[in-house]
Structure formats: structure tokens, C-alpha cells
N, C-alpha and C positions, 0 to 999 in steps of 0.2 A: 505494500500500499503505499503511496505517496503523496502525501497529504501536502509537505513540502521537501524541499531538497538541502539538507545538510550539507556542508562542507565535506567532512570527511566519510569515506566509506570505510567498510570494513566486512570483514567474514565472521559469520555466526553462522552455525547451523547444528543442527542437532540430528544425530542419527538414531533413530528409533530402530530397534530389532524386529526383523519380521521372524514370525515363529520357527520357520524352517526355509529353504531352498539352496540353489545351486550355488548361486554367488557369481556367478559369468553374468557380463554385461546384458547379454539379451536374454538369459535366466530371469535377470532381477527386473527387467521390463516386463517380463510375461509371468511375475510373480503371480499366483493364484489371488482371488479375492480373499478367501478363507485363511490365508497361510499370514495375512497380516493382521499384527496384533497392536493396537495403539494404544494400550495401557498396561505395559509387560515392562517390566525390569526397572534399574536405576540409572538415571542420566548421567554420562561422566564427560567431562568436557577435554575435548581434543585441540581445537584450536581457538584463540581468542582473539577477536578482530572485529568491529563493530560497523553497524549500519549497512547490513546486507538487503539486497531486495529480491534478487532470484538467484535460481540455481538449475544446472543441466548434467546428469549424468549419460555421456554419450554412448552410441551404439557400441564405439570400440574401445570403452571404459575408460575416458577421460572425464573429469569431472571440474566444472565450472561454475565459478559464482560471482554476482555481478553487486553493485553498491555504489553509495554515493560520490566515490573518487575514484574508481577504478575497476576495471576487468581482473578477476583472477583465476589462474588455474590452481586446484589443490593438488599437491603431491604427497604421496607417503616416502618417508624413511624409515623404515625399521618398523618400528611402533609408533612412531610420530608422524606429524603431520605439517606441511608449511602452505603458504598462498604466496603465489608469483605474481605481481603485477603485471598485465599484459599491454599497458597503456601509457606511453613515457610521460604525457601530459597530465595525469591524473584526470582523466575524463570521468564523470560519473555515469554509469550504467544501469540499465533496467532489465526488460525481456531477454530470454534465452530462446533458443529453438535450434534445430539441425534438420539439415535434409542434403541428401546426396554427397555426404562426406564434407559438408560445410556447416560451422558454426554462424548462427545469426544474432547480432547481440546489439541492442538499442542505445545507442550511447550519445553523450553530448560532448562539446567542446569546453564547455566552461563549468559543467556541473549547475547550470541554471536553468529553470524552467523554460524560458524561452529559446533557450539553445538546446533544448534536449530532441533533435531531430535528424538524428543519423542512424542510419543501417551500417553496421559494419559486419566484414565478415572475416572467417578464417578458415584455412585448411585442415580438417581434421587429421589427414593422412602422414601431415608433414608436421613433427613433434616440435620444430624449431621456426614455423611459422607464425607472424605477428598477426594480429587484427589490423585490416586495411577498410578506408572507409570507403563504402561501396554506394550511397544514396541518400539524398537530403530529402525527409520527410517534409510536406508541405501542410499549411493549415489546420496544425495540429497542436494543442496545448502541451500535452504529457506524454507522447507515446510511453504505453505501459507494458502490458504481456502482449506477446507473441507466440505465434503457431504456426508450425509448417503443415501444410498437406498436397496431396497431389495438384491441386488446383491453385496453389500460389500461398503466400504467406498472408497471415489475417493478424491485424495490431490494434489492441484496444487504445481509444485515447481517451484516459480517465486514472483518477476519480475525480481529478480536479479540473477537467477541460470547462472551455467554454461551450463548445458544442459538441458533447459526449458523442461517441460513434463508435465503428468498428470498420476499420479500412483495409481494403484488399490489394496486394501487391502482386503484381503480376511478374514470374519471374521467367527467363529466358530458359527453355529447355534444353539448349546447348552448353549455357554458363550460369552455374548457380550463383553467381556473385552479380550477375548483370539483372537489374530491376530494370522491366519493359514499361510499367505503368503503376500509376497509385490512383485509386479511385475510395471513394466512400461505398462500403457495401450496406451498411446499414447505421442508420442514425436511431440512438438509443433513450435519447432527452425522453421522460423526466430521471431515468437511471443511468446511472454513471458506472462504466464497465472498468474491470479490474484485471482479473486473472482469466486465461483464456487457454482453453483444452481442444483437443478434437478426436473424435474416435467415431467409429463407424460412417455415416453419412452427416453426422451434426456436429456443431461447436457447442461447448459449454463452458457459459461466462459466469464471472460470480459479479454482480451488479449491487450497488448502495443507491436507494434513494433516500435523500434528506428525508428526515421526518419520518419514514417509515420504515427503515431498516434494509437487510440486504436478502438477495433472491440468488440460487444458482438458475439460471435460465438456459434453454436448450434452444437454438437454433439449427434448424436443417440447412443444408446446401443443397438446394435444388439442383437437379438434372443441367440446367441452362445455368448455374451458377448464382443466381438470385438467392436471396436470402428467405427461408420459411417464414411463419407466424413464429414469432417469439413466444416460448413456453415456459412459466415460473415452474420450477418443481420442489424446491427447498428454500422455503423462508427461514432465515437465519441473521442475527445481527450484523455485524460487520466482519466481513471475511475478504479473505486477500487471494492468493495462489490455490491453486488445485491441481492434480493430476491424477492419470489414467491408471488405475491396476485392476487387471482384467475386466471385467466388466462392471467396474465401480468407479466412484472418484474418492479420491482422499482428498479432504479440503482443510487449510487453515482458516480458523477461526481467530482473526486478530483481536476481536473484542473480549473474546472468553479465554485466550491464552491457551488454546486447544487444537487438537487436530479432530477430525470427524470422519467417518465414512458412511456413503450414501450408494445404494444402485442407482442405474441410468435413469429410473423413474422418480428418484428424490426420497426412496425410502432409508430412515437411518438403520443402519448397521451396526456401528459400534463408534465410542467417541473415547478419547482420552480423558482424565481427569482434567476439571478447570484450572486453569493458570500453572501448568505445568511448563509452560513457556509464557514469556512475557508478552510479546507482540511476534508471534510468528508470521512470516512474509511469503513463504513458499515450501514446498513440500514436494521431495522426489524419492523415487527408489533407486539406489545403488549396490553396486556388488565389486567384484574382482575386476581387476587386480588391487583396489584401492583398499577393498573391505573383505576380511574373510568369510563373511556370510551375507546373505541380502539385510540391507539396512534401509531404514526412511530417514533421508535426511531433511531438517528443517533448517531454511534462514531467521533470523531474529533481526529485528530493528530497534534504534532507540534504547532500550534499558535492559534488553536480553542478550548481551554478547557473547558469540562464542560457538565452538563448533561442537555438538555433542553426542555421543552414543551412548544406546540404552542397552547395557548389559544383562 
């Protein structure tokens, strides 16, 4: 969640244990929904860095986190972890996604919301590659969540946007770093979109409506690429990011300091205890080679700094 942009970024993520799993990157991403336990174990801090916003565990086993002053890659040294900054100018970064061996990151030049308009790309096949500026987003207040689909990238403009919306970026099929066009896919006012994921033929988005609270909203991608009618499936206070686990969603409850899991119709399956986190901003599934077992990782903002693992 990005209601304002502090100057300093950091990495804080919590790794909650999955009850079982093979630990490989692909196995982690395909962890069965019933194998996730959101209320198991005791948190143990691995890395202490402040003001994280988003996270991505890639299909080839690399881990990236974004925050107020940089984009980081997380490395494992024995039983310890470290964060390496990837942008030399200390750019603030937000949403992360991947497709066709390419990392996509939303980053700014100065860390201020009016300049939070750049799409950066990085080759995941080259461990020495640095992020490169690829496209200047226009007409957006605060590009936030991002997800890759077969039809391109979808970016949320919120939750503090002047004109909240979901934007579509068409990508060159022969060059994943080349954006062909930007267009408004769905205007969402009075709802302000935040996190966004894709599964099946639909996008799932966390929204916040001032004075009314939050919703997880499902929006179908029609065969012609247009949006279907938005369906609110889960009312909840203030949520931030979410991730797909099997045929379910695991969601950060920013207001309640917790995680919860729902099926794709919005029915609650399980949740962690309240205030197990301070202000969780994203949640992902991770595995080998960085973790010996499948883990749930959570980034924190503001008062809940640190990378944690639930043993």
C-alpha cells in the first residue's frame, strides 16, 4: 500500500512456513492450497530492512523485493541472507512481475509520486544484468500493482490516484522489453485499486473505497481483451497485495496485520492471527535454492521491518 512515499526503502519480508512441499521454484509456485498454513510456527527474523512494497520469487528461483528507495535482489550466504541494491540512483520501486524470462518493475527516478512512472526490465537469465528503463508511463498518479498475462501487462493506478484505474500495456511478442502501447483498460472510481494477480481468465484486484472499506474484485478478461463486469467477492478492511496459491488467493490484510486465504469465489478458508505483522504489503510463495522448504514471504512497511521465517 502506498499512501505516501518516504525517502528510504527497505526490505522486510516474513517467511511463513508451508506445511509441506518440495521446495523447488516451480513446486513452490504450484503449492497445493491445502498445504499452506497461515497460523503455524514462530517468526524468526532473517533480514532487517525498512519500507518494502512488493516481492517476486521468479520461476528460476531468484527473489526480488522493492521499496521506497531501491529494487533489491535477495541472496543466501549459508544460513544468512543479504539484499543487494540494483539501481544506482536509489529509485523507489513498487510492483514486480515476470514473463518470458524478463523481470518487470515499476520504479521512479526520484522516489516522488509524480515521478513514479517508469517501467524497468531485467533479464532473469543473466545473473549480472542490471535493470534498464524501458517505458515511461503517462497519465498515472502512482503505478502500483503489476501482473503479466498472455495479453500483456496490467498495472493498477492507486490507491491515491487522481483517476484510479487499471492500465493495459501491450508488449512486443518478439521483444519482452518493448512496450507497444498504453491504454486505460478499466476506470475503477470510486474504488482505488492496489494489488493485482491473474489466474484463469480473470484478474483479481484488491480495492479500497473511502468510507466503505475494501474488496477483492474479480474482473474477467473477455476474449476480445475488454474487461468483464467487476464482481466484488470478498469484503475486508484495508488490504494490500495478494498471490495465487493453487485455486485460492492468499491476501495481506494491511489494517489487521494478518494474512488470510480465500477460494476464487471469495469464501474464507483460513487466516493468521491478527497483528502477527505490523503492516504487511505483499505476500508470495518461495522455495529452493533460497529456502530449504516451501515458504510464504511477506514484505512489511513502516513499523514492521524485517525478513522473517516462520519455523
